[in-house]
C-alpha distance (Angstrom), angle and dihedral (degrees) to the residues before:
residue distance angle dihedral
X1 . . .
X2 3.73 . .
X3 3.77 121.6 .
X4 3.76 113.3 -110.7
X5 3.71 112.0 -125.4
X6 3.64 114.1 -136.1
X7 3.79 119.9 -138.4
X8 3.74 112.1 -112.1
X9 3.72 115.0 -102.3
X10 3.73 112.0 -100.5
X11 3.77 120.0 -149.4
X12 3.73 120.7 -166.4
X13 3.71 125.6 -159.2
X14 3.74 118.9 -158.2
X15 3.64 109.7 -114.8
X16 3.79 114.0 -125.7
X17 3.71 97.8 -121.8
X18 3.76 116.0 -162.8
X19 3.84 111.6 -116.7
X20 3.69 116.3 -109.0
X21 3.79 112.7 -82.9
X22 3.83 115.6 -91.1
X23 3.82 111.9 -95.6
X24 3.78 133.0 -173.5
X25 3.80 137.5 -168.8
X26 3.72 126.2 -179.1
X27 3.79 136.8 -170.6
X28 3.83 139.5 175.1
X29 3.75 125.2 -123.9
X30 3.78 91.1 -132.2
X31 3.83 124.7 12.1
X32 3.85 90.8 -160.3
X33 3.82 106.7 38.6
X34 3.79 122.3 178.8
X35 3.85 117.1 -120.6
X36 3.82 115.1 -92.7
X37 3.80 92.7 32.0
X38 3.89 133.7 108.0
X39 3.80 121.0 -103.6
X40 3.77 117.6 -158.9
X41 3.80 122.0 -154.3
X42 3.89 110.9 -155.4
X43 3.75 118.6 -157.0
X44 3.83 131.4 -167.3
X45 3.80 118.5 -164.2
X46 3.77 140.7 121.3
X47 3.72 121.1 -41.4
X48 3.76 114.7 -90.5
X49 3.86 92.9 11.3
X50 3.75 118.5 146.9
X51 3.78 111.9 -115.3
X52 3.83 125.7 -157.3
X53 3.74 117.8 -173.3
X54 3.88 122.6 -171.9
X55 3.80 119.8 -172.1
X56 3.78 110.7 -161.8
X57 3.71 104.7 -147.9
X58 3.89 120.5 -179.2
X59 3.84 89.1 -111.0
X60 3.80 96.4 46.8
X61 3.78 144.7 -53.5
X62 3.82 125.3 -70.7
X63 3.84 116.5 -156.6
X64 3.77 125.7 -161.2
X65 3.73 127.3 -178.3
X66 3.86 130.5 -165.9
X67 3.82 141.0 143.9
X68 3.80 125.2 -106.0
X69 3.75 114.1 -110.4
X70 3.86 124.9 -121.9
X71 3.81 88.6 -77.5
X72 3.84 93.3 50.7
X73 3.81 92.2 -107.6
X74 3.76 126.7 137.1
X75 3.82 131.4 169.5
X76 3.75 128.9 -171.4
X77 3.77 129.0 -174.0
X78 3.85 129.0 -137.6
X79 3.80 123.5 -169.7
X80 3.84 104.9 -131.6
X81 3.82 87.0 -156.0
X82 3.82 111.6 160.3
X83 3.82 94.3 -24.2
X84 3.79 113.4 165.7
X85 3.91 105.6 -84.6
X86 3.77 112.4 -122.1
X87 3.83 93.4 14.9
X88 3.88 107.6 123.3
X89 3.84 109.5 -128.0
X90 3.85 107.5 -148.7
X91 3.78 112.5 -152.0
X92 3.78 117.5 -155.3
X93 3.80 116.2 -157.8
X94 3.84 121.8 -166.3
X95 3.87 125.3 177.4
X96 3.70 126.8 -170.4
X97 3.79 131.1 -168.5
X98 3.77 116.8 172.7
X99 3.80 107.2 -45.6
X100 3.80 92.7 -23.1
X101 3.78 122.2 100.9
X102 3.77 133.6 -177.8
X103 3.86 133.0 -178.6
X104 3.78 140.8 -170.1
X105 3.83 139.4 166.2
X106 3.77 133.6 -134.6
X107 3.76 131.0 165.5
X108 3.82 148.7 -160.6
X109 3.75 134.0 -160.4
X110 3.79 116.8 -143.8
X111 3.88 118.3 -134.1
X112 3.81 131.7 -156.4
X113 3.81 112.6 -95.4
């Protein structure tokens, strides 16, 4: 009778995979909103990420901060008010999660009512 050789025990350690890099996309609800309306900036990023949105109006910047929900979505509202018609409002979006950071830009151009 031959002795059966047992396969050596294999131990596996879970590799500590680095999470996917933080990503962000942003869009506006209307690229040409009328004055005295509300403009929504919609952001998609990682769940729980901190979101900072700065709209660069001709008469000054307006900053909003929020946290992305469990799906990674965040929405903030800006009152278009009497923004300068025809002046392109650049919207800078930055998200942070831990040490990771991601940014993007979008814009809208207010129109006369």
